[in-house]
Kinemage of the C-alpha trace (Angstrom):
@kinemage 1
@onewidth
@group {chain A} dominant
@subgroup {mainchain}
@vectorlist {calphas} color= white
{ca ser a 1} P 7.426 -1.791 -29.807
{ca ala a 2} L 4.228 -3.217 -30.972
{ca gly a 3} L 4.363 -4.746 -34.525
{ca gln a 4} L 8.071 -5.374 -34.281
{ca ser a 5} L 9.144 -8.898 -35.629
{ca val a 6} L 11.684 -10.704 -33.304
{ca val a 7} L 13.510 -13.891 -33.527
{ca gln a 8} L 14.355 -16.233 -30.605
{ca gly a 9} L 17.099 -14.643 -28.511
{ca asp a 10} L 16.503 -11.058 -29.567
{ca cys a 11} L 16.708 -8.580 -26.637
{ca leu a 12} L 13.162 -7.398 -25.960
{ca met a 13} L 13.929 -5.033 -23.023
{ca ile a 14} L 16.287 -4.356 -20.249
{ca leu a 15} L 15.121 -4.704 -16.637
{ca glu a 16} L 16.883 -3.164 -13.662
{ca ala a 17} L 16.691 -4.882 -10.383
{ca met a 18} L 18.907 -4.107 -7.298
{ca lys a 19} L 20.971 -1.769 -9.482
{ca met a 20} L 21.811 -4.614 -11.986
{ca glu a 21} L 20.548 -4.795 -15.425
{ca his a 22} L 19.050 -7.892 -16.930
{ca ser a 23} L 18.197 -8.525 -20.508
{ca leu a 24} L 14.672 -9.951 -21.337
{ca lys a 25} L 15.225 -12.083 -24.478
{ca ala a 26} L 12.513 -13.456 -26.930
{ca ser a 27} L 11.766 -17.092 -26.037
{ca arg a 28} L 10.543 -17.621 -29.651
{ca thr a 29} L 10.300 -15.981 -32.963
{ca gly a 30} L 7.184 -13.859 -33.480
{ca val a 31} L 5.655 -10.416 -33.437
{ca val a 32} L 5.407 -8.044 -30.377
{ca ala a 33} L 1.631 -7.683 -30.178
{ca glu a 34} L 1.663 -5.417 -27.027
{ca val a 35} L 3.975 -3.880 -24.594
{ca leu a 36} L 2.111 -4.117 -21.293
{ca ile a 37} L 4.288 -1.921 -19.097
{ca glu a 38} L 5.817 1.589 -19.407
{ca gln a 39} L 9.442 2.672 -19.142
{ca gly a 40} L 10.253 3.207 -15.501
{ca gln a 41} L 7.311 1.279 -14.240
{ca gln a 42} L 7.959 -1.088 -11.281
{ca val a 43} L 7.084 -4.742 -11.872
{ca ala a 44} L 6.772 -7.818 -9.692
{ca ala a 45} L 7.757 -11.386 -10.367
{ca gly a 46} L 5.211 -13.042 -12.566
{ca asp a 47} L 3.987 -9.774 -14.024
{ca ala a 48} L 3.303 -10.045 -17.856
{ca leu a 49} L 5.549 -7.518 -19.606
{ca ile a 50} L 5.058 -8.280 -23.368
{ca arg a 51} L 2.574 -10.107 -25.370
{ca leu a 52} L 4.368 -12.013 -28.207
{ca asp a 53} L 2.188 -13.487 -31.026
{ca glu a 54} L 3.072 -15.944 -33.668
{ca glu a 55} L 4.464 -14.411 -36.853
{ca ala a 56} L 1.876 -14.240 -39.734
{ca gly a 57} L 2.602 -16.284 -42.687
């Protein structure tokens, strides 16, 4: 959720495609600035899902 601190490798969300679940992991340490989709929403390849900002400090 927005405001949550994450470290590289943390699971940000689970995506389901063709009845298989895929973990979306943080590519770097930071803070979730915004979740751009809602649970159950269909997404396409290349869609932005989360905006991750650098951690302050």
